N, CA, C and O atoms as a Tripos MOL2 file, in Angstrom:
@<TRIPOS>MOLECULE
protein
  316   315    79     0     0
PROTEIN
NO_CHARGES

@<TRIPOS>ATOM
      1 N          78.9020   -1.1420   67.4900 N.3       1 MET1
      2 CA         79.1880    0.1280   68.3500 C.3       1 MET1
      3 C          77.9300    0.8840   67.2610 C.2       1 MET1
      4 O          77.0510    1.4250   67.9320 O.2       1 MET1
      5 N          77.7460    0.9830   65.9590 N.am      2 HIS2
      6 CA         76.9170    1.3360   65.0800 C.3       2 HIS2
      7 C          75.4210    0.9670   65.5020 C.2       2 HIS2
      8 O          74.4080    1.6200   65.2510 O.2       2 HIS2
      9 N          75.5100   -0.0720   66.1070 N.am      3 ASN3
     10 CA         74.0130   -0.8320   66.3490 C.3       3 ASN3
     11 C          73.5050   -0.0640   67.8220 C.2       3 ASN3
     12 O          72.3520    0.1880   68.1730 O.2       3 ASN3
     13 N          74.8220    0.2130   68.5560 N.am      4 VAL4
     14 CA         74.4530    1.0730   70.0940 C.3       4 VAL4
     15 C          74.0500    2.3370   69.9310 C.2       4 VAL4
     16 O          73.2880    2.8560   70.7470 O.2       4 VAL4
     17 N          74.6250    3.1490   68.5900 N.am      5 THR5
     18 CA         74.1090    4.3310   68.0710 C.3       5 THR5
     19 C          72.9230    4.5670   67.7480 C.2       5 THR5
     20 O          72.3240    5.6170   67.9790 O.2       5 THR5
     21 N          72.4510    3.5070   67.1320 N.am      6 ILE6
     22 CA         71.0090    3.4120   66.5890 C.3       6 ILE6
     23 C          69.7250    3.2650   67.7440 C.2       6 ILE6
     24 O          68.6710    3.8750   67.9220 O.2       6 ILE6
     25 N          70.4320    2.0840   68.4370 N.am      7 ALA7
     26 CA         69.4850    2.0370   69.7830 C.3       7 ALA7
     27 C          69.2960    3.2400   70.6400 C.2       7 ALA7
     28 O          68.2900    3.4900   71.3050 O.2       7 ALA7
     29 N          70.3880    3.9620   70.5470 N.am      8 THR8
     30 CA         70.3120    5.0660   71.4870 C.3       8 THR8
     31 C          69.2720    6.4270   70.7610 C.2       8 THR8
     32 O          68.5790    7.2980   71.2870 O.2       8 THR8
     33 N          69.5470    6.1170   69.4880 N.am      9 GLN9
     34 CA         68.7400    7.0310   68.8050 C.3       9 GLN9
     35 C          67.2840    6.7370   69.0430 C.2       9 GLN9
     36 O          66.4890    7.5920   69.4320 O.2       9 GLN9
     37 N          66.9620    5.4350   68.7820 N.am     10 TRP10
     38 CA         65.2500    5.0630   69.1840 C.3      10 TRP10
     39 C          64.8940    5.3320   70.2980 C.2      10 TRP10
     40 O          63.8350    5.9240   70.5040 O.2      10 TRP10
     41 N          65.8010    4.9080   71.3630 N.am     11 ILE11
     42 CA         65.3080    5.6030   73.0470 C.3      11 ILE11
     43 C          64.9830    6.7390   72.7320 C.2      11 ILE11
     44 O          63.7580    6.8590   72.7290 O.2      11 ILE11
     45 N          65.6440    7.8470   72.3990 N.am     12 LYS12
     46 CA         65.5730    9.4210   72.5520 C.3      12 LYS12
     47 C          64.0980    9.5040   71.6830 C.2      12 LYS12
     48 O          63.0970   10.1110   72.0640 O.2      12 LYS12
     49 N          64.2140    8.8680   70.6420 N.am     13 SER13
     50 CA         62.8260    9.2770   70.0190 C.3      13 SER13
     51 C          61.4920    8.6790   70.1370 C.2      13 SER13
     52 O          60.4800    9.0890   69.5690 O.2      13 SER13
     53 N          61.6030    7.4510   71.0980 N.am     14 ASN14
     54 CA         60.3060    6.8200   71.4140 C.3      14 ASN14
     55 C          60.2060    6.4070   73.0820 C.2      14 ASN14
     56 O          59.2420    5.9300   73.6820 O.2      14 ASN14
     57 N          61.0790    6.6400   73.4160 N.am     15 VAL15
     58 CA         61.1000    6.4460   75.0890 C.3      15 VAL15
     59 C          60.9830    7.7230   75.8310 C.2      15 VAL15
     60 O          61.8800    8.5620   75.7540 O.2      15 VAL15
     61 N          59.7960    7.9320   76.6290 N.am     16 GLU16
     62 CA         59.7610    9.2350   77.5000 C.3      16 GLU16
     63 C          60.3940    9.3600   78.2980 C.2      16 GLU16
     64 O          60.6160    8.3630   78.9840 O.2      16 GLU16
     65 N          61.0660   10.7010   78.6730 N.am     17 PRO17
     66 CA         61.7140   10.6720   79.9000 C.3      17 PRO17
     67 C          60.7370   10.4070   81.1810 C.2      17 PRO17
     68 O          59.5130   10.5120   81.2500 O.2      17 PRO17
     69 N          61.7280   10.0120   82.2110 N.am     18 LYS18
     70 CA         61.0830    9.5490   83.5530 C.3      18 LYS18
     71 C          60.5470    7.7070   83.0750 C.2      18 LYS18
     72 O          59.5780    7.1440   83.5830 O.2      18 LYS18
     73 N          61.2370    7.2390   82.2810 N.am     19 THR19
     74 CA         60.8750    5.9360   81.8760 C.3      19 THR19
     75 C          62.0280    5.1760   82.2260 C.2      19 THR19
     76 O          63.0880    5.7460   81.9700 O.2      19 THR19
     77 N          62.1320    3.8060   82.8500 N.am     20 THR20
     78 CA         63.2610    3.3220   83.0700 C.3      20 THR20
     79 C          63.6270    2.5760   81.7440 C.2      20 THR20
     80 O          62.8090    2.1490   80.9290 O.2      20 THR20
     81 N          65.1800    2.4770   81.6490 N.am     21 VAL21
     82 CA         65.6970    1.7700   80.3450 C.3      21 VAL21
     83 C          66.7120    1.0620   81.0460 C.2      21 VAL21
     84 O          67.4550    1.6890   81.8010 O.2      21 VAL21
     85 N          66.8610   -0.3890   80.8610 N.am     22 ALA22
     86 CA         67.6160   -1.2330   81.1290 C.3      22 ALA22
     87 C          68.7000   -1.6140   79.9730 C.2      22 ALA22
     88 O          68.2770   -2.0190   78.8900 O.2      22 ALA22
     89 N          70.0900   -1.4830   80.2030 N.am     23 ILE23
     90 CA         71.2490   -1.4320   79.4120 C.3      23 ILE23
     91 C          71.9650   -2.5450   79.8140 C.2      23 ILE23
     92 O          72.2980   -2.7600   80.9800 O.2      23 ILE23
     93 N          72.2130   -3.2740   78.8410 N.am     24 ALA24
     94 CA         73.2730   -4.3700   79.3080 C.3      24 ALA24
     95 C          74.6900   -4.0140   78.6710 C.2      24 ALA24
     96 O          74.7960   -3.2670   77.6980 O.2      24 ALA24
     97 N          75.7450   -4.6070   79.2970 N.am     25 TYR25
     98 CA         76.6280   -4.2950   79.6570 C.3      25 TYR25
     99 C          77.4750   -3.7010   78.0560 C.2      25 TYR25
    100 O          78.3230   -2.8080   78.0260 O.2      25 TYR25
    101 N          76.9060   -4.5590   76.7230 N.am     26 ARG26
    102 CA         77.5300   -4.1580   75.7480 C.3      26 ARG26
    103 C          76.7890   -3.2680   74.9510 C.2      26 ARG26
    104 O          77.1340   -2.9990   73.8010 O.2      26 ARG26
    105 N          75.6640   -2.7330   75.5590 N.am     27 CYS27
    106 CA         75.1740   -1.7200   74.9590 C.3      27 CYS27
    107 C          75.5130   -0.0010   75.5580 C.2      27 CYS27
    108 O          74.8940    0.9670   75.1180 O.2      27 CYS27
    109 N          76.4780    0.0900   76.4960 N.am     28 PHE28
    110 CA         76.6020    0.9880   76.8150 C.3      28 PHE28
    111 C          76.5890    1.9920   75.9090 C.2      28 PHE28
    112 O          77.0130    1.7810   74.7720 O.2      28 PHE28
    113 N          76.0920    3.2470   76.2880 N.am     29 ASN29
    114 CA         76.0180    4.4870   75.2370 C.3      29 ASN29
    115 C          76.5870    5.7460   76.4190 C.2      29 ASN29
    116 O          76.8660    5.5280   77.5980 O.2      29 ASN29
    117 N          76.6500    7.0260   75.7280 N.am     30 PRO30
    118 CA         76.7670    8.0770   76.8230 C.3      30 PRO30
    119 C          76.0320    8.0490   77.6160 C.2      30 PRO30
    120 O          76.7490    8.1600   78.6100 O.2      30 PRO30
    121 N          74.7160    7.9550   78.0710 N.am     31 ASP31
    122 CA         73.6020    7.8860   78.8690 C.3      31 ASP31
    123 C          73.7560    7.2690   80.2560 C.2      31 ASP31
    124 O          73.4300    7.6210   81.3890 O.2      31 ASP31
    125 N          74.5520    5.9180   79.5850 N.am     32 VAL32
    126 CA         74.7060    4.9930   80.6820 C.3      32 VAL32
    127 C          75.6710    5.5890   81.4300 C.2      32 VAL32
    128 O          75.6250    5.8280   82.6370 O.2      32 VAL32
    129 N          76.6980    5.8590   80.5310 N.am     33 PHE33
    130 CA         78.2750    6.1820   81.1470 C.3      33 PHE33
    131 C          78.0650    7.2180   82.1670 C.2      33 PHE33
    132 O          78.8350    7.2220   83.1270 O.2      33 PHE33
    133 N          76.8160    8.3960   82.0720 N.am     34 TYR34
    134 CA         76.3280    9.4040   83.0830 C.3      34 TYR34
    135 C          76.1260    8.4470   84.3610 C.2      34 TYR34
    136 O          76.6890    8.5240   85.4530 O.2      34 TYR34
    137 N          75.1660    7.5230   83.9170 N.am     35 ALA35
    138 CA         74.3900    7.0300   85.1300 C.3      35 ALA35
    139 C          75.3310    6.1420   85.9450 C.2      35 ALA35
    140 O          75.1430    5.9450   87.1450 O.2      35 ALA35
    141 N          76.6070    5.4770   85.0880 N.am     36 TRP36
    142 CA         77.8910    4.7020   86.0780 C.3      36 TRP36
    143 C          78.2830    5.6800   87.0680 C.2      36 TRP36
    144 O          78.1940    5.5190   88.2850 O.2      36 TRP36
    145 N          78.8000    6.8890   86.3640 N.am     37 LEU37
    146 CA         79.4150    8.0780   86.6830 C.3      37 LEU37
    147 C          78.5200    8.1790   88.3600 C.2      37 LEU37
    148 O          78.9510    7.9690   89.4940 O.2      37 LEU37
    149 N          77.4140    8.5080   87.9660 N.am     38 LYS38
    150 CA         76.5160    9.2070   89.2100 C.3      38 LYS38
    151 C          76.4980    7.6650   90.1620 C.2      38 LYS38
    152 O          76.3410    7.8430   91.3700 O.2      38 LYS38
    153 N          76.6050    6.6070   89.8280 N.am     39 SER39
    154 CA         76.7450    5.6910   90.7230 C.3      39 SER39
    155 C          77.6590    5.5500   91.4350 C.2      39 SER39
    156 O          77.5030    4.9290   92.4860 O.2      39 SER39
    157 N          78.9870    6.1220   91.0590 N.am     40 LEU40
    158 CA         80.2950    6.2740   91.7750 C.3      40 LEU40
    159 C          80.2010    7.6680   92.8150 C.2      40 LEU40
    160 O          81.1030    8.0340   93.5690 O.2      40 LEU40
    161 N          79.1090    8.2090   92.6710 N.am     41 GLU41
    162 CA         79.0930    9.4240   93.2950 C.3      41 GLU41
    163 C          80.0070   10.8390   92.5480 C.2      41 GLU41
    164 O          80.3920   11.8990   93.0420 O.2      41 GLU41
    165 N          80.1040   10.3260   91.3040 N.am     42 VAL42
    166 CA         80.6430   11.6220   90.7250 C.3      42 VAL42
    167 C          80.0280   12.5500   90.2570 C.2      42 VAL42
    168 O          79.3190   12.2040   89.3130 O.2      42 VAL42
    169 N          79.9740   13.8900   90.5760 N.am     43 THR43
    170 CA         79.0720   14.9010   90.1190 C.3      43 THR43
    171 C          78.9730   14.9100   88.5920 C.2      43 THR43
    172 O          80.0230   15.0440   87.9630 O.2      43 THR43
    173 N          77.8470   14.7830   87.9490 N.am     44 VAL44
    174 CA         77.4550   14.7660   86.6600 C.3      44 VAL44
    175 C          76.2650   16.2320   86.3010 C.2      44 VAL44
    176 O          75.1380   16.4200   86.7610 O.2      44 VAL44
    177 N          77.0550   17.0620   85.3380 N.am     45 PRO45
    178 CA         76.1890   18.3700   85.0100 C.3      45 PRO45
    179 C          74.6580   17.7110   84.5780 C.2      45 PRO45
    180 O          74.4600   16.8340   83.7380 O.2      45 PRO45
    181 N          73.6620   18.4070   85.4080 N.am     46 PRO46
    182 CA         72.3000   17.9500   84.8500 C.3      46 PRO46
    183 C          72.1240   18.2710   83.3010 C.2      46 PRO46
    184 O          71.1590   17.6870   82.8090 O.2      46 PRO46
    185 N          72.7440   18.9560   82.5570 N.am     47 GLU47
    186 CA         72.4530   19.1550   81.2700 C.3      47 GLU47
    187 C          72.6000   17.8590   80.4860 C.2      47 GLU47
    188 O          72.2580   17.5480   79.3450 O.2      47 GLU47
    189 N          73.2800   17.1360   81.5650 N.am     48 ALA48
    190 CA         74.2580   15.8770   80.6450 C.3      48 ALA48
    191 C          73.0400   14.5140   80.8640 C.2      48 ALA48
    192 O          73.1590   13.4850   80.2000 O.2      48 ALA48
    193 N          72.2260   14.6450   81.5880 N.am     49 LEU49
    194 CA         71.0790   13.6850   81.8840 C.3      49 LEU49
    195 C          69.8130   14.1850   81.1210 C.2      49 LEU49
    196 O          69.3640   15.3310   81.0960 O.2      49 LEU49
    197 N          69.2840   12.9290   80.4310 N.am     50 ASP50
    198 CA         67.9280   13.2670   79.6020 C.3      50 ASP50
    199 C          66.5470   13.0020   80.8460 C.2      50 ASP50
    200 O          65.3960   13.2970   80.5250 O.2      50 ASP50
    201 N          66.8030   12.5370   81.9680 N.am     51 GLY51
    202 CA         65.5620   12.3160   82.5890 C.3      51 GLY51
    203 C          65.0410   11.1120   82.5020 C.2      51 GLY51
    204 O          63.9640   10.8570   83.0410 O.2      51 GLY51
    205 N          65.7690   10.1670   81.7790 N.am     52 ARG52
    206 CA         65.2440    8.5770   81.6750 C.3      52 ARG52
    207 C          66.0330    8.0040   83.0050 C.2      52 ARG52
    208 O          67.0660    8.5470   83.3980 O.2      52 ARG52
    209 N          65.4320    6.8070   83.6940 N.am     53 GLU53
    210 CA         66.0570    6.0620   84.7580 C.3      53 GLU53
    211 C          67.2900    5.0360   83.8270 C.2      53 GLU53
    212 O          66.7380    4.1410   83.1870 O.2      53 GLU53
    213 N          68.4220    5.0630   83.7290 N.am     54 TYR54
    214 CA         69.2580    3.9440   83.1910 C.3      54 TYR54
    215 C          69.7490    2.9900   83.8160 C.2      54 TYR54
    216 O          70.8250    3.3020   84.3260 O.2      54 TYR54
    217 N          69.3530    1.6760   84.0580 N.am     55 LEU55
    218 CA         69.5530    0.5240   85.0590 C.3      55 LEU55
    219 C          70.4790    0.1810   84.0520 C.2      55 LEU55
    220 O          70.2280    0.3080   82.8530 O.2      55 LEU55
    221 N          71.8950   -0.3910   84.6530 N.am     56 ILE56
    222 CA         73.2190   -0.8400   84.1440 C.3      56 ILE56
    223 C          73.1770   -2.2610   84.3030 C.2      56 ILE56
    224 O          73.4970   -2.7290   85.3960 O.2      56 ILE56
    225 N          72.7930   -3.0890   83.2720 N.am     57 GLY57
    226 CA         72.6950   -4.5390   83.5700 C.3      57 GLY57
    227 C          74.1940   -5.0560   83.7320 C.2      57 GLY57
    228 O          74.9960   -5.0260   82.7990 O.2      57 GLY57
    229 N          74.4800   -5.5080   84.9390 N.am     58 TRP58
    230 CA         75.6560   -6.2880   85.1710 C.3      58 TRP58
    231 C          75.4470   -7.5650   85.2290 C.2      58 TRP58
    232 O          76.0370   -8.2910   86.0290 O.2      58 TRP58
    233 N          74.6370   -7.9490   84.4390 N.am     59 ALA59
    234 CA         73.9840   -9.6890   84.9190 C.3      59 ALA59
    235 C          73.1470   -9.6460   86.0240 C.2      59 ALA59
    236 O          73.0460  -10.7060   86.6420 O.2      59 ALA59
    237 N          72.6550   -8.8950   86.3430 N.am     60 GLN60
    238 CA         71.9960   -9.0640   87.9310 C.3      60 GLN60
    239 C          70.3740   -8.9630   87.4230 C.2      60 GLN60
    240 O          69.8470   -7.9400   86.9860 O.2      60 GLN60
    241 N          69.7430  -10.2420   87.5880 N.am     61 GLY61
    242 CA         68.6600   -9.9730   87.1230 C.3      61 GLY61
    243 C          67.6130   -9.1120   88.0410 C.2      61 GLY61
    244 O          66.6360   -8.4410   87.7080 O.2      61 GLY61
    245 N          68.2860   -9.4290   89.5450 N.am     62 SER62
    246 CA         67.3660   -8.8930   90.6550 C.3      62 SER62
    247 C          67.0470   -7.2690   90.3280 C.2      62 SER62
    248 O          65.9610   -6.8380   90.7150 O.2      62 SER62
    249 N          67.9900   -6.3410   89.6090 N.am     63 ALA63
    250 CA         67.7650   -5.0500   89.6080 C.3      63 ALA63
    251 C          66.5950   -4.5390   88.6130 C.2      63 ALA63
    252 O          66.1850   -3.4270   88.2790 O.2      63 ALA63
    253 N          66.2480   -5.8890   88.2950 N.am     64 LEU64
    254 CA         64.9950   -5.4370   87.1060 C.3      64 LEU64
    255 C          63.8570   -5.8800   87.9690 C.2      64 LEU64
    256 O          62.7210   -5.7220   87.5240 O.2      64 LEU64
    257 N          64.0170   -6.3940   89.1050 N.am     65 GLN65
    258 CA         62.4770   -6.6740   89.7070 C.3      65 GLN65
    259 C          61.7220   -5.5250   90.0020 C.2      65 GLN65
    260 O          62.1820   -4.4480   90.3810 O.2      65 GLN65
    261 N          60.5120   -5.8130   89.8060 N.am     66 GLY66
    262 CA         59.2500   -4.7940   89.8440 C.3      66 GLY66
    263 C          59.6730   -3.6430   88.9720 C.2      66 GLY66
    264 O          59.2200   -2.5620   89.3490 O.2      66 GLY66
    265 N          60.2790   -3.6180   88.1130 N.am     67 LYS67
    266 CA         60.6450   -2.6510   86.9660 C.3      67 LYS67
    267 C          59.8280   -3.0870   85.7640 C.2      67 LYS67
    268 O          59.7450   -4.1940   85.2320 O.2      67 LYS67
    269 N          59.2880   -2.0140   85.4940 N.am     68 SER68
    270 CA         58.8340   -2.2520   83.7900 C.3      68 SER68
    271 C          59.3660   -1.1160   83.0700 C.2      68 SER68
    272 O          59.7430   -0.1220   83.6900 O.2      68 SER68
    273 N          59.4450   -1.2060   81.4390 N.am     69 GLY69
    274 CA         59.7830   -0.0190   80.8390 C.3      69 GLY69
    275 C          60.5550   -0.9260   79.4690 C.2      69 GLY69
    276 O          59.9150   -1.7830   78.8600 O.2      69 GLY69
    277 N          61.8870   -0.6080   79.1470 N.am     70 PHE70
    278 CA         62.6400   -0.7880   77.8260 C.3      70 PHE70
    279 C          63.7700   -1.3440   78.1640 C.2      70 PHE70
    280 O          64.2260   -0.9270   79.2280 O.2      70 PHE70
    281 N          64.4810   -2.2770   77.5320 N.am     71 ALA71
    282 CA         65.7850   -2.8890   77.5540 C.3      71 ALA71
    283 C          66.4030   -2.9210   76.2250 C.2      71 ALA71
    284 O          65.8110   -3.1100   75.1620 O.2      71 ALA71
    285 N          67.8240   -2.6900   76.4190 N.am     72 CYS72
    286 CA         68.6320   -2.6050   75.1000 C.3      72 CYS72
    287 C          69.4770   -3.4910   75.5730 C.2      72 CYS72
    288 O          69.9310   -3.4890   76.7170 O.2      72 CYS72
    289 N          69.7480   -4.3800   74.5970 N.am     73 VAL73
    290 CA         70.3570   -6.0610   74.8990 C.3      73 VAL73
    291 C          71.3360   -6.4330   73.2910 C.2      73 VAL73
    292 O          70.9860   -6.0500   72.1750 O.2      73 VAL73
    293 N          72.3970   -7.1330   73.5540 N.am     74 THR74
    294 CA         73.0380   -7.4480   72.3250 C.3      74 THR74
    295 C          73.3690   -8.6470   72.6500 C.2      74 THR74
    296 O          73.5850   -9.0300   73.8000 O.2      74 THR74
    297 N          73.4500   -9.5740   71.2460 N.am     75 ARG75
    298 CA         74.0320  -11.1110   71.5120 C.3      75 ARG75
    299 C          75.4930  -11.0750   72.0360 C.2      75 ARG75
    300 O          76.4140  -10.3940   71.5860 O.2      75 ARG75
    301 N          75.5160  -11.8210   72.9290 N.am     76 GLU76
    302 CA         77.0330  -12.0850   73.6700 C.3      76 GLU76
    303 C          77.9820  -13.0480   72.6840 C.2      76 GLU76
    304 O          77.3770  -14.0710   72.3630 O.2      76 GLU76
    305 N          79.1950  -12.9620   72.1890 N.am     77 THR77
    306 CA         79.4880  -13.7810   71.3050 C.3      77 THR77
    307 C          80.6390  -14.1290   72.2860 C.2      77 THR77
    308 O          81.0120  -13.2430   73.0540 O.2      77 THR77
    309 N          81.3590  -15.6110   72.3300 N.am     78 CYS78
    310 CA         81.9380  -16.1800   72.9210 C.3      78 CYS78
    311 C          83.4800  -16.1190   71.6630 C.2      78 CYS78
    312 O          83.4670  -16.0910   70.4320 O.2      78 CYS78
    313 N          84.5990  -16.1180   72.5950 N.am     79 GLN79
    314 CA         85.6620  -16.0390   71.6050 C.3      79 GLN79
    315 C          86.4790  -16.8860   72.3430 C.2      79 GLN79
    316 O          87.5990  -17.1820   71.9250 O.2      79 GLN79
@<TRIPOS>BOND
     1     1     2 1
     2     2     3 1
     3     3     4 2
     4     3     5 am
     5     5     6 1
     6     6     7 1
     7     7     8 2
     8     7     9 am
     9     9    10 1
    10    10    11 1
    11    11    12 2
    12    11    13 am
    13    13    14 1
    14    14    15 1
    15    15    16 2
    16    15    17 am
    17    17    18 1
    18    18    19 1
    19    19    20 2
    20    19    21 am
    21    21    22 1
    22    22    23 1
    23    23    24 2
    24    23    25 am
    25    25    26 1
    26    26    27 1
    27    27    28 2
    28    27    29 am
    29    29    30 1
    30    30    31 1
    31    31    32 2
    32    31    33 am
    33    33    34 1
    34    34    35 1
    35    35    36 2
    36    35    37 am
    37    37    38 1
    38    38    39 1
    39    39    40 2
    40    39    41 am
    41    41    42 1
    42    42    43 1
    43    43    44 2
    44    43    45 am
    45    45    46 1
    46    46    47 1
    47    47    48 2
    48    47    49 am
    49    49    50 1
    50    50    51 1
    51    51    52 2
    52    51    53 am
    53    53    54 1
    54    54    55 1
    55    55    56 2
    56    55    57 am
    57    57    58 1
    58    58    59 1
    59    59    60 2
    60    59    61 am
    61    61    62 1
    62    62    63 1
    63    63    64 2
    64    63    65 am
    65    65    66 1
    66    66    67 1
    67    67    68 2
    68    67    69 am
    69    69    70 1
    70    70    71 1
    71    71    72 2
    72    71    73 am
    73    73    74 1
    74    74    75 1
    75    75    76 2
    76    75    77 am
    77    77    78 1
    78    78    79 1
    79    79    80 2
    80    79    81 am
    81    81    82 1
    82    82    83 1
    83    83    84 2
    84    83    85 am
    85    85    86 1
    86    86    87 1
    87    87    88 2
    88    87    89 am
    89    89    90 1
    90    90    91 1
    91    91    92 2
    92    91    93 am
    93    93    94 1
    94    94    95 1
    95    95    96 2
    96    95    97 am
    97    97    98 1
    98    98    99 1
    99    99   100 2
   100    99   101 am
   101   101   102 1
   102   102   103 1
   103   103   104 2
   104   103   105 am
   105   105   106 1
   106   106   107 1
   107   107   108 2
   108   107   109 am
   109   109   110 1
   110   110   111 1
   111   111   112 2
   112   111   113 am
   113   113   114 1
   114   114   115 1
   115   115   116 2
   116   115   117 am
   117   117   118 1
   118   118   119 1
   119   119   120 2
   120   119   121 am
   121   121   122 1
   122   122   123 1
   123   123   124 2
   124   123   125 am
   125   125   126 1
   126   126   127 1
   127   127   128 2
   128   127   129 am
   129   129   130 1
   130   130   131 1
   131   131   132 2
   132   131   133 am
   133   133   134 1
   134   134   135 1
   135   135   136 2
   136   135   137 am
   137   137   138 1
   138   138   139 1
   139   139   140 2
   140   139   141 am
   141   141   142 1
   142   142   143 1
   143   143   144 2
   144   143   145 am
   145   145   146 1
   146   146   147 1
   147   147   148 2
   148   147   149 am
   149   149   150 1
   150   150   151 1
   151   151   152 2
   152   151   153 am
   153   153   154 1
   154   154   155 1
   155   155   156 2
   156   155   157 am
   157   157   158 1
   158   158   159 1
   159   159   160 2
   160   159   161 am
   161   161   162 1
   162   162   163 1
   163   163   164 2
   164   163   165 am
   165   165   166 1
   166   166   167 1
   167   167   168 2
   168   167   169 am
   169   169   170 1
   170   170   171 1
   171   171   172 2
   172   171   173 am
   173   173   174 1
   174   174   175 1
   175   175   176 2
   176   175   177 am
   177   177   178 1
   178   178   179 1
   179   179   180 2
   180   179   181 am
   181   181   182 1
   182   182   183 1
   183   183   184 2
   184   183   185 am
   185   185   186 1
   186   186   187 1
   187   187   188 2
   188   187   189 am
   189   189   190 1
   190   190   191 1
   191   191   192 2
   192   191   193 am
   193   193   194 1
   194   194   195 1
   195   195   196 2
   196   195   197 am
   197   197   198 1
   198   198   199 1
   199   199   200 2
   200   199   201 am
   201   201   202 1
   202   202   203 1
   203   203   204 2
   204   203   205 am
   205   205   206 1
   206   206   207 1
   207   207   208 2
   208   207   209 am
   209   209   210 1
   210   210   211 1
   211   211   212 2
   212   211   213 am
   213   213   214 1
   214   214   215 1
   215   215   216 2
   216   215   217 am
   217   217   218 1
   218   218   219 1
   219   219   220 2
   220   219   221 am
   221   221   222 1
   222   222   223 1
   223   223   224 2
   224   223   225 am
   225   225   226 1
   226   226   227 1
   227   227   228 2
   228   227   229 am
   229   229   230 1
   230   230   231 1
   231   231   232 2
   232   231   233 am
   233   233   234 1
   234   234   235 1
   235   235   236 2
   236   235   237 am
   237   237   238 1
   238   238   239 1
   239   239   240 2
   240   239   241 am
   241   241   242 1
   242   242   243 1
   243   243   244 2
   244   243   245 am
   245   245   246 1
   246   246   247 1
   247   247   248 2
   248   247   249 am
   249   249   250 1
   250   250   251 1
   251   251   252 2
   252   251   253 am
   253   253   254 1
   254   254   255 1
   255   255   256 2
   256   255   257 am
   257   257   258 1
   258   258   259 1
   259   259   260 2
   260   259   261 am
   261   261   262 1
   262   262   263 1
   263   263   264 2
   264   263   265 am
   265   265   266 1
   266   266   267 1
   267   267   268 2
   268   267   269 am
   269   269   270 1
   270   270   271 1
   271   271   272 2
   272   271   273 am
   273   273   274 1
   274   274   275 1
   275   275   276 2
   276   275   277 am
   277   277   278 1
   278   278   279 1
   279   279   280 2
   280   279   281 am
   281   281   282 1
   282   282   283 1
   283   283   284 2
   284   283   285 am
   285   285   286 1
   286   286   287 1
   287   287   288 2
   288   287   289 am
   289   289   290 1
   290   290   291 1
   291   291   292 2
   292   291   293 am
   293   293   294 1
   294   294   295 1
   295   295   296 2
   296   295   297 am
   297   297   298 1
   298   298   299 1
   299   299   300 2
   300   299   301 am
   301   301   302 1
   302   302   303 1
   303   303   304 2
   304   303   305 am
   305   305   306 1
   306   306   307 1
   307   307   308 2
   308   307   309 am
   309   309   310 1
   310   310   311 1
   311   311   312 2
   312   311   313 am
   313   313   314 1
   314   314   315 1
   315   315   316 2
@<TRIPOS>SUBSTRUCTURE
     1 MET1         2 RESIDUE 1 A MET
     2 HIS2         6 RESIDUE 1 A HIS
     3 ASN3        10 RESIDUE 1 A ASN
     4 VAL4        14 RESIDUE 1 A VAL
     5 THR5        18 RESIDUE 1 A THR
     6 ILE6        22 RESIDUE 1 A ILE
     7 ALA7        26 RESIDUE 1 A ALA
     8 THR8        30 RESIDUE 1 A THR
     9 GLN9        34 RESIDUE 1 A GLN
    10 TRP10       38 RESIDUE 1 A TRP
    11 ILE11       42 RESIDUE 1 A ILE
    12 LYS12       46 RESIDUE 1 A LYS
    13 SER13       50 RESIDUE 1 A SER
    14 ASN14       54 RESIDUE 1 A ASN
    15 VAL15       58 RESIDUE 1 A VAL
    16 GLU16       62 RESIDUE 1 A GLU
    17 PRO17       66 RESIDUE 1 A PRO
    18 LYS18       70 RESIDUE 1 A LYS
    19 THR19       74 RESIDUE 1 A THR
    20 THR20       78 RESIDUE 1 A THR
    21 VAL21       82 RESIDUE 1 A VAL
    22 ALA22       86 RESIDUE 1 A ALA
    23 ILE23       90 RESIDUE 1 A ILE
    24 ALA24       94 RESIDUE 1 A ALA
    25 TYR25       98 RESIDUE 1 A TYR
    26 ARG26      102 RESIDUE 1 A ARG
    27 CYS27      106 RESIDUE 1 A CYS
    28 PHE28      110 RESIDUE 1 A PHE
    29 ASN29      114 RESIDUE 1 A ASN
    30 PRO30      118 RESIDUE 1 A PRO
    31 ASP31      122 RESIDUE 1 A ASP
    32 VAL32      126 RESIDUE 1 A VAL
    33 PHE33      130 RESIDUE 1 A PHE
    34 TYR34      134 RESIDUE 1 A TYR
    35 ALA35      138 RESIDUE 1 A ALA
    36 TRP36      142 RESIDUE 1 A TRP
    37 LEU37      146 RESIDUE 1 A LEU
    38 LYS38      150 RESIDUE 1 A LYS
    39 SER39      154 RESIDUE 1 A SER
    40 LEU40      158 RESIDUE 1 A LEU
    41 GLU41      162 RESIDUE 1 A GLU
    42 VAL42      166 RESIDUE 1 A VAL
    43 THR43      170 RESIDUE 1 A THR
    44 VAL44      174 RESIDUE 1 A VAL
    45 PRO45      178 RESIDUE 1 A PRO
    46 PRO46      182 RESIDUE 1 A PRO
    47 GLU47      186 RESIDUE 1 A GLU
    48 ALA48      190 RESIDUE 1 A ALA
    49 LEU49      194 RESIDUE 1 A LEU
    50 ASP50      198 RESIDUE 1 A ASP
    51 GLY51      202 RESIDUE 1 A GLY
    52 ARG52      206 RESIDUE 1 A ARG
    53 GLU53      210 RESIDUE 1 A GLU
    54 TYR54      214 RESIDUE 1 A TYR
    55 LEU55      218 RESIDUE 1 A LEU
    56 ILE56      222 RESIDUE 1 A ILE
    57 GLY57      226 RESIDUE 1 A GLY
    58 TRP58      230 RESIDUE 1 A TRP
    59 ALA59      234 RESIDUE 1 A ALA
    60 GLN60      238 RESIDUE 1 A GLN
    61 GLY61      242 RESIDUE 1 A GLY
    62 SER62      246 RESIDUE 1 A SER
    63 ALA63      250 RESIDUE 1 A ALA
    64 LEU64      254 RESIDUE 1 A LEU
    65 GLN65      258 RESIDUE 1 A GLN
    66 GLY66      262 RESIDUE 1 A GLY
    67 LYS67      266 RESIDUE 1 A LYS
    68 SER68      270 RESIDUE 1 A SER
    69 GLY69      274 RESIDUE 1 A GLY
    70 PHE70      278 RESIDUE 1 A PHE
    71 ALA71      282 RESIDUE 1 A ALA
    72 CYS72      286 RESIDUE 1 A CYS
    73 VAL73      290 RESIDUE 1 A VAL
    74 THR74      294 RESIDUE 1 A THR
    75 ARG75      298 RESIDUE 1 A ARG
    76 GLU76      302 RESIDUE 1 A GLU
    77 THR77      306 RESIDUE 1 A THR
    78 CYS78      310 RESIDUE 1 A CYS
    79 GLN79      314 RESIDUE 1 A GLN
């Protein structure tokens, strides 16, 4: 979780609004949570959104086709 926080801070500091950010499942942060709520048609207060398009990675590479931007991923460990 510490690294997700660091990645989120990096995104906020280095990625301009109106940019696409793809987030892997294990990188969920508050911004992705709000994007997920919106995808479920839950009303999200405008001030909770930062203007970036967050694509939630559910292991569906097709969601990234035709897109350019940034990605946040983590190494998956098997247990």
